[in-house]
DSSP file (Angstrom, degrees, kcal/mol; ACC not computed):
  #  RESIDUE AA STRUCTURE BP1 BP2  ACC     N-H-->O    O-->H-N    N-H-->O    O-->H-N    TCO  KAPPA ALPHA  PHI   PSI    X-CA   Y-CA   Z-CA
    1    1 A M              0   0    0      0, 0.0     2,-0.2     0, 0.0    88,-0.1   0.000 360.0 360.0 360.0 129.2  -16.5  -11.6   -5.4
    2    2 A D    >>  -     0   0    0      1,-0.1     3,-1.0    86,-0.0     4,-0.7  -0.488 360.0-121.7 -76.7 148.9  -14.7  -13.2   -8.3
    3    3 A K  G >4 S+     0   0    0      1,-0.3     3,-1.0     2,-0.2     6,-0.2   0.873 113.1  58.2 -57.1 -37.3  -11.4  -11.8   -9.5
    4    4 A E  G 34 S+     0   0    0      1,-0.3    -1,-0.3     5,-0.1    -2,-0.0   0.794 106.5  48.2 -65.0 -27.1  -12.9  -11.2  -12.9
    5    5 A D  G <4 S+     0   0    0     -3,-1.0    -1,-0.3     4,-0.0    -2,-0.2   0.542  87.0 112.9 -88.9  -8.0  -15.6   -9.0  -11.4
    6    6 A D    <X  -     0   0    0     -3,-1.0     4,-1.7    -4,-0.7    82,-0.1  -0.434  67.4-136.4 -74.0 137.3  -13.2   -6.9   -9.3
    7    7 A L  T  4 S+     0   0    0      1,-0.2     4,-0.5     2,-0.2    -1,-0.1   0.894 103.9  48.8 -55.5 -45.1  -12.8   -3.3  -10.2
    8    8 A F  T >4 S+     0   0    0     80,-0.2     3,-1.0     1,-0.2     6,-0.3   0.891 109.0  51.4 -68.1 -39.6   -9.1   -3.4   -9.8
    9    9 A V  T 34 S+     0   0    0      1,-0.3    -1,-0.2    -6,-0.2    -2,-0.2   0.835 105.6  56.5 -67.3 -31.4   -8.6   -6.5  -11.9
   10   10 A S  T 3< S+     0   0    0     -4,-1.7     2,-0.7    -7,-0.1    -1,-0.3   0.587  94.6  76.5 -77.7  -8.5  -10.5   -5.0  -14.8
   11   11 A D    X>  -     0   0    0     -3,-1.0     3,-1.5    -4,-0.5     4,-0.9  -0.901  67.6-157.8-106.8 111.3   -8.2   -2.0  -14.9
   12   12 A D  H 3> S+     0   0    0     -2,-0.7     4,-1.7     1,-0.3     3,-0.2   0.797  90.9  65.6 -57.2 -29.8   -4.9   -2.8  -16.6
   13   13 A R  H 3> S+     0   0    0      1,-0.2     4,-2.9     2,-0.2    -1,-0.3   0.840  93.6  60.1 -63.0 -32.0   -3.3    0.2  -14.9
   14   14 A F  H <> S+     0   0    0     -3,-1.5     4,-2.6    -6,-0.3    -1,-0.2   0.929 104.5  48.0 -63.5 -43.4   -3.8   -1.5  -11.5
   15   15 A E  H  X S+     0   0    0     -4,-0.9     4,-2.4    -7,-0.3    -1,-0.2   0.888 111.6  50.8 -63.5 -38.1   -1.7   -4.5  -12.6
   16   16 A I  H  X S+     0   0    0     -4,-1.7     4,-2.3     2,-0.2    -2,-0.2   0.939 110.9  48.8 -62.1 -46.8    1.0   -2.0  -13.8
   17   17 A G  H  X S+     0   0    0     -4,-2.9     4,-2.8     1,-0.2    -2,-0.2   0.893 110.5  51.4 -59.3 -41.3    0.8   -0.2  -10.5
   18   18 A M  H  X S+     0   0    0     -4,-2.6     4,-3.2     2,-0.2   103,-0.3   0.920 108.8  50.0 -62.3 -44.6    1.1   -3.5   -8.6
   19   19 A K  H  X S+     0   0    0     -4,-2.4     4,-0.9     2,-0.2    -2,-0.2   0.906 113.5  46.0 -62.7 -41.0    4.2   -4.5  -10.6
   20   20 A L  H  <>S+     0   0    0     -4,-2.3     5,-2.9     2,-0.2     3,-0.4   0.928 114.2  48.5 -65.6 -44.6    5.8   -1.2   -9.9
   21   21 A F  H ><5S+     0   0    0     -4,-2.8     3,-1.7     1,-0.2    -2,-0.2   0.932 111.7  48.9 -59.0 -48.5    4.9   -1.4   -6.3
   22   22 A N  H 3<5S+     0   0    0     -4,-3.2    -1,-0.2     1,-0.3    -2,-0.2   0.646 108.7  53.2 -72.4 -14.6    6.2   -4.9   -5.9
   23   23 A S  T 3<5S-     0   0    0     -4,-0.9    -1,-0.3    -3,-0.4    -2,-0.2   0.174 119.3-110.4-102.2  16.5    9.5   -4.0   -7.6
   24   24 A C  T < 5S+     0   0    0     -3,-1.7     2,-1.2    95,-0.2     3,-0.2   0.745  74.3 139.0  64.0  27.2   10.0   -1.2   -5.1
   25   25 A Q     >< +     0   0    0     -5,-2.9     4,-2.7     1,-0.2     5,-0.2  -0.602  23.8 166.7 -95.4  70.6    9.4    1.6   -7.7
   26   26 A W  H  >  +     0   0    0     -2,-1.2     4,-2.5     1,-0.2    -1,-0.2   0.867  65.7  47.8 -60.8 -46.0    7.4    3.5   -5.1
   27   27 A Y  H  > S+     0   0    0     -3,-0.2     4,-1.9     1,-0.2    -1,-0.2   0.924 114.7  45.9 -65.8 -44.1    7.2    6.8   -6.8
   28   28 A K  H  > S+     0   0    0      2,-0.2     4,-1.9     1,-0.2    -2,-0.2   0.904 113.0  49.9 -65.4 -40.7    6.1    5.4  -10.2
   29   29 A S  H  X S+     0   0    0     -4,-2.7     4,-2.9     1,-0.2     5,-0.3   0.905 107.6  55.5 -64.9 -38.8    3.6    3.1   -8.6
   30   30 A H  H  X S+     0   0    0     -4,-2.5     4,-2.7    -5,-0.2    -1,-0.2   0.925 106.0  51.2 -56.8 -45.7    2.2    6.1   -6.7
   31   31 A D  H  X S+     0   0    0     -4,-1.9     4,-1.6     2,-0.2    -1,-0.2   0.903 112.4  45.5 -60.8 -42.3    1.7    7.9   -9.9
   32   32 A V  H  X S+     0   0    0     -4,-1.9     4,-1.6     2,-0.2    -2,-0.2   0.946 115.9  45.1 -66.8 -48.5   -0.2    5.0  -11.5
   33   33 A F  H  X S+     0   0    0     -4,-2.9     4,-2.9     1,-0.2    -2,-0.2   0.857 109.6  56.1 -65.3 -34.4   -2.4    4.4   -8.4
   34   34 A E  H  X S+     0   0    0     -4,-2.7     4,-2.1    -5,-0.3    -1,-0.2   0.889 103.9  53.7 -65.7 -37.7   -3.1    8.1   -8.0
   35   35 A E  H  X S+     0   0    0     -4,-1.6     4,-0.6    -5,-0.2    -1,-0.2   0.922 113.2  42.9 -60.6 -44.2   -4.5    8.3  -11.5
   36   36 A I  H >< S+     0   0    0     -4,-1.6     3,-1.2     1,-0.2     4,-0.4   0.905 109.7  58.4 -67.2 -41.6   -6.9    5.4  -10.7
   37   37 A W  H >< S+     0   0    0     -4,-2.9     3,-1.3     1,-0.3    -2,-0.2   0.875 100.1  56.5 -56.4 -41.2   -7.7    6.9   -7.3
   38   38 A H  H 3< S+     0   0    0     -4,-2.1    -1,-0.3     1,-0.3    -2,-0.2   0.751 111.9  43.4 -63.3 -23.4   -8.9   10.1   -9.0
   39   39 A E  T << S+     0   0    0     -3,-1.2     2,-0.3    -4,-0.6    -1,-0.3   0.383 102.4  86.3-101.0   1.5  -11.4    8.1  -11.0
   40   40 A T    <   -     0   0    0     -3,-1.3     2,-0.2    -4,-0.4    -4,-0.0  -0.792  49.8-178.1-113.4 146.3  -12.6    5.8   -8.2
   41   41 A G    >>  +     0   0    0     -2,-0.3     4,-0.7     4,-0.0     3,-0.6  -0.682  44.9  30.2-125.2-177.3  -15.3    6.2   -5.6
   42   42 A G  H >> S-     0   0    0     -2,-0.2     4,-1.0     1,-0.2     3,-1.0  -0.138 116.5 -26.9  66.5-158.8  -16.6    4.2   -2.6
   43   43 A P  H 3> S+     0   0    0      0, 0.0     4,-2.3     0, 0.0    -1,-0.2   0.802 132.1  65.6 -63.1 -29.5  -14.6    1.9   -0.5
   44   44 A E  H <> S+     0   0    0     -3,-0.6     4,-2.6     1,-0.2    -2,-0.2   0.867  97.9  55.4 -60.3 -35.3  -12.2    1.2   -3.4
   45   45 A R  H <X S+     0   0    0     -3,-1.0     4,-2.1    -4,-0.7    -1,-0.2   0.908 107.7  48.0 -64.3 -42.2  -11.1    4.8   -3.2
   46   46 A Q  H  X S+     0   0    0     -4,-1.0     4,-2.0     2,-0.2    -2,-0.2   0.897 111.8  50.2 -64.9 -40.5  -10.2    4.5    0.5
   47   47 A L  H  X S+     0   0    0     -4,-2.3     4,-2.1     1,-0.2    -2,-0.2   0.933 110.3  49.5 -63.6 -45.7   -8.3    1.3   -0.2
   48   48 A L  H  X S+     0   0    0     -4,-2.6     4,-2.8     1,-0.2    -1,-0.2   0.887 107.9  54.6 -60.0 -39.0   -6.3    2.9   -3.0
   49   49 A Q  H  X S+     0   0    0     -4,-2.1     4,-2.3     1,-0.2    -1,-0.2   0.902 106.8  50.8 -63.3 -39.6   -5.5    5.8   -0.7
   50   50 A G  H  X S+     0   0    0     -4,-2.0     4,-1.7     2,-0.2    -1,-0.2   0.913 111.4  47.6 -62.0 -42.8   -4.1    3.4    1.9
   51   51 A I  H  X S+     0   0    0     -4,-2.1     4,-2.2     1,-0.2    -2,-0.2   0.910 110.8  52.1 -64.5 -42.6   -1.9    1.8   -0.8
   52   52 A L  H  X S+     0   0    0     -4,-2.8     4,-2.4     1,-0.2    -2,-0.2   0.905 107.6  52.4 -58.6 -41.8   -0.8    5.2   -2.0
   53   53 A Q  H  X S+     0   0    0     -4,-2.3     4,-2.2     1,-0.2    -1,-0.2   0.850 106.8  52.2 -67.0 -33.7    0.2    6.2    1.5
   54   54 A V  H  X S+     0   0    0     -4,-1.7     4,-2.1     2,-0.2    -1,-0.2   0.936 109.8  49.5 -64.5 -45.5    2.3    3.0    1.8
   55   55 A A  H  X S+     0   0    0     -4,-2.2     4,-1.8     1,-0.2    -2,-0.2   0.914 112.3  47.2 -60.2 -43.1    4.1    3.9   -1.4
   56   56 A V  H  X S+     0   0    0     -4,-2.4     4,-2.5     2,-0.2    -1,-0.2   0.875 108.3  55.5 -68.2 -36.4    4.8    7.5   -0.2
   57   57 A A  H  X S+     0   0    0     -4,-2.2     4,-2.2     1,-0.2    -1,-0.2   0.902 106.8  51.3 -59.9 -40.0    6.0    6.1    3.2
   58   58 A Q  H  X S+     0   0    0     -4,-2.1     4,-2.2     2,-0.2    -1,-0.2   0.888 107.7  51.4 -65.4 -38.4    8.5    4.0    1.3
   59   59 A V  H  X S+     0   0    0     -4,-1.8     4,-1.4     2,-0.2    -2,-0.2   0.919 108.6  52.4 -62.4 -42.8    9.7    7.1   -0.7
   60   60 A H  H  <>S+     0   0    0     -4,-2.5     5,-3.2     1,-0.2     3,-0.3   0.909 108.2  50.8 -59.0 -42.6   10.1    8.9    2.7
   61   61 A L  H ><5S+     0   0    0     -4,-2.2     3,-1.9     1,-0.2    -1,-0.2   0.914 106.4  54.1 -62.3 -42.0   12.2    6.0    4.0
   62   62 A E  H 3<5S+     0   0    0     -4,-2.2    -1,-0.2     1,-0.3    -2,-0.2   0.819 111.0  47.1 -60.4 -29.5   14.4    6.1    0.9
   63   63 A N  T 3<5S-     0   0    0     -4,-1.4    -1,-0.3    -3,-0.3    -2,-0.2   0.212 118.3-113.0 -96.3  13.6   15.0    9.8    1.6
   64   64 A S  T < 5S+     0   0    0     -3,-1.9     2,-1.2     1,-0.2    -3,-0.2   0.747  70.4 142.5  60.0  27.5   15.7    9.1    5.3
   65   65 A N     >< +     0   0    0     -5,-3.2     4,-2.2     1,-0.2    -1,-0.2  -0.689  16.9 167.3 -96.1  80.0   12.6   10.9    6.4
   66   66 A I  H  > S+     0   0    0     -2,-1.2     4,-2.7     1,-0.2    -1,-0.2   0.883  73.1  53.2 -64.1 -40.9   11.7    8.6    9.2
   67   67 A N  H  > S+     0   0    0      2,-0.2     4,-2.4     1,-0.2    -1,-0.2   0.930 110.1  47.3 -61.7 -45.9    9.0   10.9   10.7
   68   68 A G  H  > S+     0   0    0      1,-0.2     4,-2.3     2,-0.2    -1,-0.2   0.901 113.3  48.8 -61.8 -41.6    7.2   11.2    7.3
   69   69 A A  H  X S+     0   0    0     -4,-2.2     4,-2.7     2,-0.2     5,-0.2   0.915 110.5  51.1 -64.8 -42.8    7.3    7.5    6.9
   70   70 A T  H  X S+     0   0    0     -4,-2.7     4,-2.1     1,-0.2    -2,-0.2   0.928 111.7  47.0 -60.9 -46.3    6.0    6.9   10.4
   71   71 A I  H  X S+     0   0    0     -4,-2.4     4,-2.3     1,-0.2    -1,-0.2   0.931 114.7  45.6 -62.2 -46.9    3.1    9.3    9.9
   72   72 A L  H  X S+     0   0    0     -4,-2.3     4,-2.7     2,-0.2    -2,-0.2   0.863 109.8  53.8 -71.0 -35.1    2.1    7.8    6.5
   73   73 A Y  H  X S+     0   0    0     -4,-2.7     4,-2.6     2,-0.2    -1,-0.2   0.934 110.5  49.0 -59.5 -43.7    2.4    4.2    7.6
   74   74 A G  H  X S+     0   0    0     -4,-2.1     4,-1.8    -5,-0.2    -2,-0.2   0.917 112.7  46.1 -62.2 -44.0    0.0    5.1   10.5
   75   75 A E  H  X S+     0   0    0     -4,-2.3     4,-1.3     2,-0.2    -1,-0.2   0.899 112.1  51.7 -65.4 -40.1   -2.5    6.8    8.1
   76   76 A A  H  X S+     0   0    0     -4,-2.7     4,-3.2     1,-0.2     3,-0.5   0.925 108.4  51.0 -62.1 -44.3   -2.3    3.9    5.7
   77   77 A L  H  X S+     0   0    0     -4,-2.6     4,-2.4     1,-0.2    -1,-0.2   0.873 103.5  59.4 -62.2 -36.5   -3.0    1.4    8.4
   78   78 A G  H  < S+     0   0    0     -4,-1.8     4,-0.3     1,-0.2    -1,-0.2   0.850 114.6  36.5 -59.4 -34.3   -6.0    3.4    9.5
   79   79 A R  H >< S+     0   0    0     -4,-1.3     3,-1.0    -3,-0.5     4,-0.3   0.895 116.3  51.3 -83.4 -44.5   -7.4    3.0    6.0
   80   80 A L  H >< S+     0   0    0     -4,-3.2     3,-2.2     1,-0.2     4,-0.3   0.816  96.3  68.7 -66.1 -30.9   -6.2   -0.6    5.3
   81   81 A K  G >< S+     0   0    0     -4,-2.4     3,-0.8     1,-0.3     4,-0.2   0.785  91.3  62.8 -61.7 -24.9   -7.6   -2.0    8.6
   82   82 A K  G <  S+     0   0    0     -3,-1.0    -1,-0.3    -4,-0.3    -2,-0.2   0.683 107.3  44.0 -69.4 -16.9  -11.1   -1.4    7.3
   83   83 A F  G X  S+     0   0    0     -3,-2.2     3,-0.6    -4,-0.3     9,-0.2   0.296  74.5 109.2-114.9   8.3  -10.4   -3.9    4.5
   84   84 A K  T <  S+     0   0    0     -3,-0.8     9,-0.4    -4,-0.3    -1,-0.1   0.863  94.7  28.6 -56.5 -37.6   -8.7   -6.8    6.3
   85   85 A I  T 3  S+     0   0    0     -4,-0.2    -1,-0.3    -3,-0.2     2,-0.2   0.450 102.2  98.0-105.1  -0.1  -11.7   -9.1    5.9
   86   86 A S    <   -     0   0    0     -3,-0.6     2,-0.7     2,-0.0     6,-0.3  -0.539  69.3-133.4 -83.0 154.7  -13.1   -7.6    2.7
   87   87 A N        +     0   0    0     -2,-0.2     4,-0.1     1,-0.1    -3,-0.1  -0.887  41.3 151.8-115.2 104.0  -12.3   -9.2   -0.6
   88   88 A F  S    S-     0   0    0     -2,-0.7   -80,-0.2     2,-0.4   -79,-0.2   0.099  80.1 -92.9-105.8  17.3  -11.2   -6.9   -3.4
   89   89 A G  S    S+     0   0    0      1,-0.3    35,-1.3   -88,-0.1     2,-0.3   0.552  99.3 105.3  82.6   7.5   -9.2   -9.7   -4.9
   90   90 A L  B    S-A  123   0A   0     33,-0.3     2,-1.7    34,-0.1    -2,-0.4  -0.875  80.4-117.5-122.5 152.5   -6.1   -8.5   -3.0
   91   91 A D     >  +     0   0    0     31,-3.1     4,-1.6    -2,-0.3    31,-0.2  -0.591  47.6 158.6 -84.4  75.7   -4.2   -9.8    0.1
   92   92 A I  H  >  +     0   0    0     -2,-1.7     4,-2.9    -6,-0.3    -1,-0.2   0.857  69.0  58.6 -69.2 -35.6   -4.9   -6.7    2.1
   93   93 A E  H  > S+     0   0    0     -9,-0.4     4,-2.5    -3,-0.3    -1,-0.2   0.901 105.1  49.8 -63.1 -39.7   -4.3   -8.5    5.4
   94   94 A G  H  > S+     0   0    0      2,-0.2     4,-2.1     1,-0.2    -1,-0.2   0.913 112.6  46.7 -63.4 -43.0   -0.8   -9.4    4.3
   95   95 A L  H  X S+     0   0    0     -4,-1.6     4,-2.6     2,-0.2     5,-0.2   0.919 111.7  52.2 -63.4 -43.7    0.0   -5.8    3.4
   96   96 A F  H  X S+     0   0    0     -4,-2.9     4,-2.5     1,-0.2    -2,-0.2   0.922 109.8  48.2 -58.4 -47.0   -1.5   -4.6    6.7
   97   97 A K  H  X S+     0   0    0     -4,-2.5     4,-2.1     2,-0.2    -1,-0.2   0.908 112.3  48.8 -62.7 -42.7    0.6   -7.0    8.7
   98   98 A C  H  X S+     0   0    0     -4,-2.1     4,-2.2     2,-0.2    -2,-0.2   0.942 114.0  44.6 -62.6 -48.5    3.8   -6.0    6.9
   99   99 A V  H  X S+     0   0    0     -4,-2.6     4,-2.7     1,-0.2     5,-0.2   0.878 110.7  55.7 -65.8 -37.4    3.2   -2.3    7.3
  100  100 A S  H  X S+     0   0    0     -4,-2.5     4,-2.5    -5,-0.2    -1,-0.2   0.921 108.8  47.0 -59.6 -44.5    2.2   -2.8   10.9
  101  101 A K  H  X S+     0   0    0     -4,-2.1     4,-2.1     2,-0.2    -2,-0.2   0.915 112.3  49.5 -64.7 -43.0    5.5   -4.5   11.6
  102  102 A R  H  X S+     0   0    0     -4,-2.2     4,-2.1     1,-0.2    -2,-0.2   0.916 112.4  47.8 -62.7 -43.3    7.5   -1.7    9.8
  103  103 A L  H  X S+     0   0    0     -4,-2.7     4,-2.6     1,-0.2    -2,-0.2   0.920 108.9  54.0 -63.5 -43.6    5.6    1.0   11.7
  104  104 A E  H  X S+     0   0    0     -4,-2.5     4,-1.1     1,-0.2    -1,-0.2   0.912 109.2  48.6 -57.8 -43.6    6.2   -0.8   15.1
  105  105 A L  H  <>S+     0   0    0     -4,-2.1     5,-2.6     1,-0.2     3,-0.4   0.909 111.9  48.7 -64.8 -41.9    9.9   -0.9   14.4
  106  106 A L  H ><5S+     0   0    0     -4,-2.1     3,-1.6     1,-0.2    -2,-0.2   0.896 107.5  55.8 -63.8 -39.2   10.0    2.8   13.4
  107  107 A Q  H 3<5S+     0   0    0     -4,-2.6    -1,-0.2     1,-0.3    -2,-0.2   0.753 105.9  50.6 -68.5 -23.7    8.1    3.8   16.6
  108  108 A V  T 3<5S-     0   0    0     -4,-1.1    -1,-0.3    -3,-0.4    -2,-0.2   0.253 126.6 -98.8 -97.3  13.3   10.6    2.1   18.8
  109  109 A G  T < 5S+     0   0    0     -3,-1.6     2,-1.1     1,-0.2    -3,-0.2   0.582  80.5 133.8  88.3  10.9   13.5    3.9   17.1
  110  110 A K      < +     0   0    0     -5,-2.6    -1,-0.2    -6,-0.2    -2,-0.1  -0.785  19.7 168.3 -95.1  97.7   14.7    1.2   14.7
  111  111 A D        +     0   0    0     -2,-1.1     2,-0.8    -3,-0.1    -1,-0.2   0.450  55.3  87.3 -91.6   1.6   15.1    3.0   11.5
  112  112 A D        +     0   0    0      1,-0.1     3,-0.3    -7,-0.1    -1,-0.1  -0.874  47.9 169.4 -98.6 104.6   17.0    0.1    9.8
  113  113 A L    >   +     0   0    0     -2,-0.8     3,-2.0     1,-0.2    -1,-0.1   0.094  35.2 121.6-101.6  21.6   14.3   -2.1    8.4
  114  114 A A  T 3  S+     0   0    0      1,-0.3    -1,-0.2     4,-0.0     4,-0.1   0.823  76.1  47.7 -56.8 -35.1   16.6   -4.3    6.4
  115  115 A G  T 3  S+     0   0    0     -3,-0.3     2,-0.4     2,-0.1    -1,-0.3   0.460  98.1  88.2 -85.4   0.1   15.5   -7.4    8.2
  116  116 A C  S <  S-     0   0    0     -3,-2.0    -3,-0.0     1,-0.1   -18,-0.0  -0.790  87.0-105.2-102.1 139.7   11.8   -6.6    7.7
  117  117 A S        -     0   0    0     -2,-0.4   -15,-0.1     1,-0.1    -1,-0.1  -0.256  33.6-117.6 -63.4 150.6    9.9   -7.6    4.6
  118  118 A V        -     0   0    0      1,-0.1    -1,-0.1    -4,-0.1   -19,-0.1  -0.650  38.5 -94.4 -86.6 143.0    9.1   -4.9    2.1
  119  119 A P        +     0   0    0      0, 0.0     2,-0.3     0, 0.0   -95,-0.2  -0.314  50.0 179.3 -59.0 137.7    5.4   -4.2    1.4
  120  120 A V        -     0   0    0    -97,-0.1     2,-0.5   -26,-0.1   -22,-0.1  -0.960  25.4-135.9-136.7 156.5    3.9   -6.1   -1.5
  121  121 A L        +     0   0    0     -2,-0.3     2,-0.4  -103,-0.3   -99,-0.1  -0.968  29.1 176.7-112.7 123.9    0.5   -6.3   -3.2
  122  122 A N        -     0   0    0     -2,-0.5   -31,-3.1   -31,-0.2     2,-0.2  -0.957  29.0-122.9-126.9 146.1   -0.7   -9.8   -4.1
  123  123 A F  B      A   90   0A   0     -2,-0.4   -33,-0.3   -33,-0.3   -34,-0.1  -0.587 360.0 360.0 -77.0 149.3   -3.9  -11.1   -5.5
  124  124 A L              0   0    0    -35,-1.3   -34,-0.1    -2,-0.2    -1,-0.1   0.465 360.0 360.0 -75.1 360.0   -5.7  -13.8   -3.4
């Protein structure tokens, strides 16, 4: 699938959401992605939900809600794993690996993720 033909690339809001997500403006990115999510069906909807859950997990971390972050990272991974080899024009595998590492650290009781990379969304 060419980037130009991709649903997400054709929606300017998605790029805005990505920029907010990648600048750690989790709540704002969530709002943008949620608006698109309400208008989307099929596998793209599941992928967007996974991205939304990562953003909300990050908000939970900012609020020291480790349990909430752990739960949402797990739910996000359940959705994102379906798309690791699919091409929606995004590096889903990179996002999946980052979130997996963050979840693993939280599950072993390390709630300081300062040395761990922050989730990002990149085009392939």
